[in-house]
N, C-alpha and C positions, 0 to 999 in steps of 0.2 A: 448681655447673656441674662439669662433668668437663671434667676441664683437659689433655688428651689430644685434641691437632687432627688426628694421623696415626695411622691405624690400622696397626697394624705387619704386615707382608708377609713369610713365609721360605720358604726352598726347599726342597727335598724333604731337603736333609741339618738341615734346621734353622736354617739361617745364615738373620738377617735380609736381606732385600734391600735394596739402595741404591736409589731412585728418584731422579730430577730434579726438583728442587721448583721452582716458582716466588716462593717467598717463605724468607726467612732469619726465623724465630722469633726475635726481640727481645722478650723478654718485658717488661724494663723494671719500675718498681717502680710500686705502684699507691696513687694518693692515699688518704686516709680515704674521701674521697666517692665513689670506685672501687669499692674494696672493699664498701662500704656499698648500692652499689649490685646490687653481685653476688650480696649475700647475700639483700636485700630483693627485688629487682625481676625478678633472673633468675627466678626462679618462677613468674612471671605472664608475662614477656615471651621467656623463654629458652628454645629449642628445643634438646634432648638428640640428640647424634647416636645414632642408632640402627640404621642402614642400613634402614629401612622408608620406602618411598614416604611422603609427607607427601599427607594429604585437607586440601587447604587451607580447605576450607568449615568441617571441623569444627577447625581450626586459628586459626582468626580468627573463628567463631560466626556464619559470612553466606559468601556469594556475591557474589565482587568480583575486577576484574579484579587481577591482581599482578604486582610488580616485582621482583625479584631483583638486589641489588646485591652487587657481590664485593668484597671489602677494601674497607672504609667507612671506616676510618682512628678517628679519633674519632669519628666519627659524626653531624657537626653537619649536613652537605648530605643527608642520609639523614631526620634528624629534622624537618630543613625542608620536605624533599620530602612526609613524610609528613602532615604538619603544614598541609601548602596542598593535601594531595590525599585528605581524608576519604574520600571515595568510592573510594579503591585501598588494596589490601593491597600491604604491604611486606615482604621479608624480608632481612635483611641478612646477611652471613658475613663473619667478621674472624676471625684468628687470634690479633692482640694483646689480650691479658686486660683492658688497661690501656683501650685504644681502645673494647672490648665495656662495659666498664663505664662509661666517659665516655658512651658511646651509651646505655646504661639509664638514666642520672641526667637528663641532658637530654630522653627521650621523656617519661617519669616527669612531669617538672617542666609538659611543654606536656600531660602528660595524653594522653596520643595511648594508642588502644588497635588501630589499625592497623599496626602493627609489632609483628614479630617478628625477634629475632636470633642466631643461632648461631655459636660457636668452634671452628670447625672446617676442613679443609684442603675447600675452594670445589670440587676436582676430585671428590673424593670423595662431596660431599653432592649433586653435579649425576649421578654414576653411581650411586646409590643410594636417594637420597629427592627427587628432583624427577622428575613424573611426564611424561611425552612429553607434547608440546602441553597444557600447562598456563601458561605465562606470556605478556606480555602485553608484559613489557619486561625486559633483562636489563640490567644497567648494571655499567662495569667504568672507574673514573675513577683519573687519576693511578696504573697498577700500576708496580710497581719497572721501570724501563726497561733493567736488564743491561748498564748502556753496553760495557765490554769485550766484545770481539769473540768471545771464548772462552765469557762467558758466554750470548750471544745465545742460547743453545737452553734457557735457562732462562725465557724472556719469558714469560709465560702466554698468548698472541696466538698461534698454531699451527694450520694445518691441522685438525687432529684434535682441537683444541678447537672452534672457529670451528663445523665442524661437530656438535660435543657442541652446544653453547649452541643450533644453528638447530633442533635434535631436539627442545629444551625449549621454545621457542616457539611458541606457536601460530601457527595462518596470519595472515600481516597482523602478528605478532608483531616487536619491534624489538630488535638490538642498539646500545647505544650505548655508544662510547667516545672516552675525553679522555687525552690524553697534553700535557705539555710540553716532551718530548723530540722534535725531529721527524725524527732517523733512526729513532724509535719508531713514530712515528707513519707514516712511509713503510712500516713492515714493516705494520703493521696492515693501512693501503690495500692491500698486496700481495698479503696473508694472504686478508682478506675478499673481496678482487676475483677471488680463484682458486677459490673454493669455491660451486659449481653452487645455487642455492635460495635467492642472497641478491638482491637488489639494492641498491645503494647510493642513500643518499637525496640526496644531493648532487644539485645540478644539471648541475654540470658534472665527474663522474665522481670527485671527488675531497673534500674535508671540507666540513661543513656550519658555518653558523654556531651560538654556543654557542646551545640552546634555551633559551627563558627555564623551562622545565624542571628545568635543570639548574643550582642555584645558585652564586653562585661564593664560592670559601671564602678564609681570611684565605691561605692557603698561596699561592691563583691571585692574591690582589689581591697580596700581597708583589712575586710572581711578574712581575705587568704594573705597577708601580712601577720594577722593574729591568730593563724591555723583554724581556722572554720572551715567547714566544709561547704558546698553547694549540691545540690542533687536537681536534677534533670529528670524529668518525664517526660515521654512521646508517646500517645497513644493516638490511632489511626481509627478511621470510621472503615468500617468495613462492610456493612448492613445497615 
């Protein structure tokens, strides 16, 4: 696995450009199990960033609907969804190597053949490797809310990002988001409602009940016990 999640950019004088990122790379220490998974299962399920459009039929060895999950954490819910939907293909993107290792390990243990993972900046992957009109679903669950007002610009859900995702979705494809931070939920709703070509799948123009397709994570279960709310948003590409 090439462990460089951000492609460097330089100005005309050769100075590295600083770009606003929606994530901070907290590398953390790999467990033996995670390192074993990276060593042995990445060659099977891992996709290197090469800047070339992905041929999903070739990647998965079949034609099937493709779901892209951005920031899958430790991969528990992604593996559960792939296991529950063998007729679909899943591609997960995560910048933290321990999470990638954990996901690969769980996917191998579950015997999955319909899951592939990447370890790179999702924006660059969307820009350079995801073909237009190729995805059935894009999932973004519990992204960093960047609580402080001066950091709000780092939130991944902004108008340009929403438009980018729309272009990758097939007509009728869905962008599904979830957050446990109500101000970020309100921000997501405002952004998504402002982008032409999307339709809110909520009957009242707000949030949707958690669909059965999104497993409840341990993190979410803990939050529920503490009385924390979770807000799901689903927007369909209609044009």
